[in-house]
N, C-alpha and C positions, 0 to 999 in steps of 0.2 A: 504494500500500500504506500509506503513512504520511501521505497527503494530509490526513487529519483532524487531524493535529497541526501543520499549517502555518497560520499566521495569514493574514489577507486579503492581506497584502503578500508572501506566499510564504516567510516566515521560520518556523523551527521553534520549538516551545515550548521554553523553558529553565526546567526545574524549579529550585527554590531551591538544591538541593544541588550544582548544577553550578557555582555561584559558588566553591565550594572548589577547583575545578580551576584557576582563573585564577591565584591566587598560587603554586600549585605549579608551573604551567607557566612563570610569570615567573621564579621563583627558579631553576628548572632552566636556563632560557635564559640568564639573566644570569650563571650560573656556567659554562655550557658555551661561550659565545661567546669570552671572552678565553682560556680554557684551550685550546680548539680552535685558535684563531689562533696561540697560542704554540707548540703542538705542530707546527703546519704550518710555521711559520717557523724553528723549531729542532727538527727531528725526533729529535735525540738525547735530548730530554726534560730536559736539564740546566737549562734556563731555569725549569722547573717543579719542579726538585729530584727528578726521577725518574731512578733509575739506568738507564742504557741496557742494562745486563745483564739487566734484568727482561724486556725485549722482544726482545733480540737473538737469543735462541734460539727464538723463535716464528716462525710463518710470515710475520708482518708485518715483522720485522727492525728497524723504526724506529717511532716514534710518529706518523709522517706520516698514515697511513690512519686511526688513531684520532682524530687531529686533524680530519681532514675530516669524519668521522662526528659528532664532537662539535659542530663548527661548523654543519653542515647540518641534522642531525636533532635533536639535543638543544638546539641553539641556535635557528637560524632556523625549524625545524619547529615548535618550541614557541611561538614568537612568532606564526606563522601560525595555530596552533590557538587562541591567545588572541583574535586578530582575528576568526576565524570564530565563536568562541563569543560574543563581544560583538555581532557582527552577527546572530547566530542563524541562520547558514547551515545548511542541512540536512546538510552533510557534517561539521560540527563534532564531533559525537560519534564519527564514524568516525576523524577525524584524532586525536582524543584517545585512542581505543582503539589505533590503530596505533602512535602515539608511546609509549604506556604499555608495550606489548609490547616495543617497541624499547629502551626504557629498562631494562626488567627484563632482557632478554637482554644488553644492554650491561654491566650490573653483574655478571651471572652469568659472562660471559666474563672480566671483570676478576678475579673470584674464582678462576677456573680458571687464568689466566695469571700473575697477580702473586703473589709469595710472601708479601706482607703485605697486610692490609686496613686500611682507614681508617674512622673514624666517618662520614665523608662518603659512603662507598660504601653503608653501611647506611641512611643518610638517603635517598639517591637510590633505593635498592631499595624502601624504604617509599613513597616518592613515586610510583614506577612502579606499585606495587600499588594505591595510593589512586586514581591516575588510571584504572587499569584498571577498578576497581569503579565509579567515577563514570561512565565511558563505558558500561560494561555496563548499569547501571541507567537511564542516559539513553537508550540505544538501546532498551531494553525499554519505557520510559515513552512513547517516540514511535513504538512499534510497528515500528521498523526492524529489530529482531532478535527472533526468537521461539525461545526455548530451552525455556521451560516455560509 
């Protein structure tokens, strides 16, 4: 279906606008890795200055599961997306799309569970939306997704 957008060595075309995704993914990963690790090693959240009362009443109980998500999806997942984008692997736009949706949902859940918001949350919501649009147009450009 999208074979026409593969180069002779089997790599996907990378439109110029895709370069915007790489710094967004790197910033997200570099922020998520240490925070995710910190929340996993200290699930009370006190090491990050997060009140345990914010999450104690939720179904999660502690910050351990959010720490795992941060470390794996927003941290390592974003680094994998950067690597796939640089390599021009055919799955790179799909990785970007899935991680964008995950980042958006992650922030919306924070808005629902936490009594206070931070400018960082708004920054990462905007980052998720930007990655989503980049992925959408990249998938359309390579004919991997047909919506219109």
